C-alpha positions as CSV (number, residue, x, y, z in Angstrom):
1,M,-83.2,-51.2,94.7
2,S,-87.0,-51.6,95.4
3,G,-86.8,-51.0,99.9
4,Q,-83.2,-51.5,99.9
5,Q,-80.6,-48.7,100.5
6,R,-78.4,-48.2,97.5
7,R,-74.4,-48.6,98.7
8,W,-72.3,-46.4,96.7
9,R,-68.6,-47.1,95.8
10,G,-68.2,-43.3,95.8
11,R,-69.3,-39.8,94.9
12,L,-67.8,-38.7,91.8
13,A,-68.5,-34.8,90.6
14,V,-68.2,-34.3,86.7
15,I,-68.3,-30.9,85.3
16,D,-68.8,-30.6,81.7
17,D,-70.6,-28.5,79.3
18,D,-71.6,-31.3,76.8
19,T,-75.4,-32.3,77.7
20,A,-75.1,-35.7,75.9
21,F,-71.3,-36.6,78.3
22,L,-72.9,-35.5,81.1
23,Q,-75.9,-38.1,80.6
24,L,-73.5,-41.2,79.0
25,M,-70.9,-40.3,82.4
26,H,-74.3,-40.5,84.7
27,D,-75.8,-43.4,83.1
28,L,-72.5,-45.5,83.1
29,L,-71.0,-44.4,86.0
30,E,-74.4,-43.8,88.2
31,D,-76.6,-46.7,86.7
32,E,-74.3,-49.5,85.5
33,E,-71.1,-48.6,88.6
34,D,-72.6,-47.6,91.4
35,F,-71.3,-44.3,92.0
36,E,-73.3,-41.6,92.9
37,V,-72.5,-38.6,90.3
38,L,-72.6,-34.9,90.8
39,I,-73.7,-33.1,87.3
40,R,-72.2,-29.4,86.6
41,R,-72.5,-27.9,82.9
42,E,-71.8,-24.1,84.7
43,W,-68.2,-23.1,84.8
44,D,-68.4,-20.0,86.4
45,D,-69.4,-22.0,90.0
46,A,-68.3,-25.6,89.8
47,Y,-65.5,-25.2,92.2
48,K,-68.4,-23.7,94.3
49,F,-70.2,-26.5,93.8
50,V,-67.1,-28.9,94.0
51,K,-66.7,-27.6,97.8
52,K,-70.0,-27.7,98.7
53,H,-69.7,-31.1,98.1
54,R,-66.5,-32.6,99.0
55,P,-67.2,-35.5,95.9
56,D,-64.4,-38.4,96.1
57,L,-63.1,-37.7,92.7
58,V,-63.7,-34.6,90.1
59,I,-64.0,-35.6,85.9
60,L,-63.6,-31.9,84.6
61,D,-63.5,-31.1,81.1
62,I,-60.9,-28.2,79.9
63,R,-62.9,-26.6,77.0
64,I,-66.0,-25.5,79.1
65,G,-68.4,-22.8,77.2
66,G,-65.9,-22.8,73.5
67,E,-63.0,-21.7,76.0
68,E,-60.7,-23.5,78.1
69,R,-62.2,-22.3,80.7
70,G,-61.4,-25.8,82.9
71,W,-57.7,-24.3,83.8
72,T,-59.3,-22.0,86.0
73,I,-61.5,-24.3,88.0
74,L,-58.3,-26.5,88.5
75,N,-56.3,-24.1,89.8
76,L,-58.8,-22.7,92.3
77,L,-59.4,-26.6,93.4
78,T,-56.3,-27.4,93.8
79,F,-54.9,-24.1,95.5
80,D,-57.7,-24.1,98.1
81,P,-56.3,-26.7,100.8
82,I,-60.0,-28.2,101.5
83,T,-60.3,-29.1,97.9
84,R,-57.1,-30.1,97.4
85,P,-57.1,-33.2,98.4
86,I,-60.3,-34.6,96.3
87,P,-58.1,-36.4,93.3
88,I,-59.0,-34.9,89.7
89,I,-59.1,-36.1,86.4
90,V,-58.5,-34.4,83.5
91,C,-61.1,-35.5,80.3
92,S,-60.7,-33.6,77.6
93,A,-60.5,-33.2,73.2
94,A,-57.8,-30.3,73.8
95,I,-55.4,-32.2,73.4
96,Q,-52.3,-29.9,72.8
97,S,-53.3,-28.1,75.6
98,L,-53.0,-31.1,78.0
99,H,-49.8,-31.5,76.5
100,E,-49.1,-27.9,77.0
101,H,-50.0,-28.2,80.9
102,Q,-48.5,-31.9,81.6
103,P,-45.5,-30.8,84.0
104,W,-48.2,-28.8,86.1
105,L,-50.7,-31.7,86.2
106,D,-47.7,-34.0,86.8
107,K,-46.6,-31.4,90.0
108,F,-50.5,-31.9,91.5
109,G,-50.6,-35.6,90.4
110,I,-53.9,-35.1,87.7
111,C,-54.5,-37.8,85.4
112,A,-55.6,-36.9,82.0
113,L,-57.5,-38.5,79.7
114,P,-58.2,-37.5,76.0
115,K,-61.5,-37.6,74.6
116,P,-62.4,-39.6,72.9
117,F,-61.9,-42.4,75.4
118,D,-62.8,-46.3,75.9
119,F,-65.2,-45.9,79.0
120,E,-63.1,-48.6,80.1
121,M,-59.7,-47.0,80.5
122,L,-61.8,-44.2,82.4
123,L,-63.4,-46.6,84.5
124,E,-59.6,-48.1,85.5
125,M,-58.4,-44.8,86.1
126,V,-61.3,-44.0,88.5
127,D,-60.8,-47.0,90.4
128,R,-57.2,-46.3,90.2
129,V,-57.3,-42.9,91.7
130,L,-59.7,-43.1,94.4
131,A,-57.8,-46.5,95.8
132,Q,-54.6,-44.2,95.8
133,A,-56.5,-41.1,97.5
134,R,-58.0,-44.1,100.2
135,D,-54.4,-45.2,100.2
136,G,-52.8,-41.9,101.2
137,A,-56.2,-40.5,103.2
138,D,-55.0,-44.5,105.3
139,E,-51.6,-43.1,105.8
140,Q,-52.6,-39.8,107.4
141,V,-54.5,-41.7,110.2
142,Q,-51.4,-43.4,111.2
143,K,-49.1,-40.7,111.2
């Protein structure tokens, strides 16, 4: 956008160790859909990264660096009162692990999207989760 301030639809943090996936998410979500996309490849400081940048939504992989380290990140994010309100979408090819953790995901209202997925499905989920988060924030303000 030459000469104009870009109007972002929201700030998304994508945490995944797959460089090609991160580039795809950046290209599709930022360049095509006008989200500000923050990228994190390393799992060990991902929680601090989210806490510092306070995105509107986190897209998180479970299998990072060959191990299911995403669950550790998810625990930290959901148990910290500062990051707990940030909605999370788990995108992972660890299908069995997603099924095993489904009750826990449901408890915290975390959406799961198995890889590979259709981009339109991800986009619909992002829009829905952000709308629910905004509605929840509006309800809190009205109380």
